[in-house]
N, C-alpha and C positions, 0 to 999 in steps of 0.2 A: 088188175092194175094196168092202166094205159101208159105205155112207154113212149108214145108219140113217135112211132116209126123206128124205135131203137131196138137193137138186138141184145140178147143176153150172153151169147156165146159166139166167138169167132175161132174157128179151127183152121190152122195154116200149116202146110208142109213146105218148108223152104227147100228149094231144089238143091240136090247134092252135087251136081256137076260131075256125075259118075256115069260110066257106061253101064248098061243093063245086061247081065249075063244071059245068053240064049236069046236075046232080042236084038242086040247090036250085031250087025254083020261083021264089022271090023272091031276088034277089042278097044280101039281108040275112039270109036264113034260115040258121041254123046247126043242122044235124041233131044230134039227141041224142047219137049216137055220136061226134061230133066236138066237143062242148062241153067247155070247160076246167072241170075240177072242182078247187077249191082243195085238197081233201084227197088228191088223187090221188097226189102224190109221197110223202106220209106213208104211204099204204097200200102203195105199192110197196116202200119201205124197211122197213116193218114185216114184210111178207112175206119179203123177202130176208134180214132178220136172223134170222127163224125157220127158213127152209127152205134157205138157200144154204150149201153146203159151204164149209169154210174156204178152199179153193183155187178156189172158184167165181167166176163172172163175172156182173155185171149189165150188160147192153147196153141203154142208154137213149137213145132217139131223142126229141128234144124240139124245139119251135119255136125258131127263132133269135131268142130273147128274153132280154135281159140279166137280167131279173127271175127268169125260170125258171132260168137258168144259176146265178145266185147262190143260189137256193133249193136246187138240187141239190147245189151245192158245200157248203153248210152242213150238209145231211143226211149227206154223205159223212163229214164230220168227226164229227158228233154220234153217228152209228151205228157209227163205228169202221171204216169201209171205206177 
């Protein structure tokens, strides 16, 4: 099946904004690669809207945070997923 440049699966790990034990020198340091970026979820859904095949899947891992959960849920509705 020709998907015309579309992908079937998008896997995303939303940054947790947490320090990493035994990696962070200072317990309060948060490495750049684990810092929460407010626009991150928007970027994910913009990409998925453009590149995901109609029967494709977005697998999204995010911190156990009610605010993030509500944000993701609102994007699911607004992007038509």
